[in-house]
N, C-alpha and C positions, 0 to 999 in steps of 0.2 A: 504494500500500500504506500502511496505517496506520503512522505513524512510531512509535507505541507498541510495535509489534512488533519494532523494531530493538534493543530492550533486553529483558532478562529480567524487567522489572517490568511487563510487559503485564498489565492487569487483566482476567482472564478473567471474573470475577464481574460487573464493570461491563458487559462485552459481553453476557453472559448475561442480565442484568437489562434491558438495552436492547432485546433482541429477545424477551424474555419466555419464554425456554426454561428448562427444568429442567436440572439436572446430567445427568440420564439422556438428555435430548434432545441436549445437546452431546456427550456420550459417544458416542451413536449416530452422530451426524454425523462425529465424528473417528475412529470405529472403535476406540474404547478402552473400558475399564471405567469406570464412574462414579467409582470411587475415584481414578482418574487426574485427573479434573476437580477433585475435592476437593483433591488435592495441588497442582495448578496454581493453584487459588484461594488456597492457603495459601502460595504463593510459590516452588514448585519451578520451576527454570529451564525455559523452553520452547525446544525445538530441533527441527530436522529437519522431517519431514512435518507434525507437529502445528502448528508455527509457520506453515507455508505454508497449511494448511487454516484456521487461525484468521485469517490475513490475508484469505483469500477470504471467510470468514464475516463479517468486519468490513466488507469492501467491500460485500457483499450487504446487510448491515444498513443501511449508508449509503443504499443504493438502495431499501430496503424490501422486499427479496426473499429474506430469510433463510429464511423458511418453505418456499420453493420448493426450496432446497438440501436441507433435511431430508427433504422428500417424495421427492426424487430418490434420496437416500441410502438411505432406508428401502425404496424400491421395488427398488433394486439390491442391497441387502444380503442376505447369507444369513440364513435364519430364525434361526439361533443368535445372530446379532448383534442382531437386532431383539428377540427374546424373552429373551435372556440365558441360553438353555439350550444345552447341548452335545448333540451327536447321541447318542441313546440314554439321555440323562439322565432322560427321562420314563418309562422302564420301572420297573415296581414292583420291590421287592427280590426277590420270588419269581421274577420273570422273569430278573433278573440272576443269581440263584443257579443257575438251571436250565441 
């Protein structure tokens, strides 16, 4: 595991730049909103499952297989996670009022 993950100063932006992912792609991999990635890059402490998933992502980046992780995550994710929509959010206002 990357030793940088043993502290709260892990540089999410540096990892993201190293693998060439957008904040949205990292968010999809982690199963969080893009704003979470922004906060992590601004220095919010990293803990729990996010820390473990970043450790896996960092190791995959070292092996050059990070894109495989994203492809698997997207394939297994519910559509709402991938598209950023909630069930029923695509209905028009007229349908919602009916």
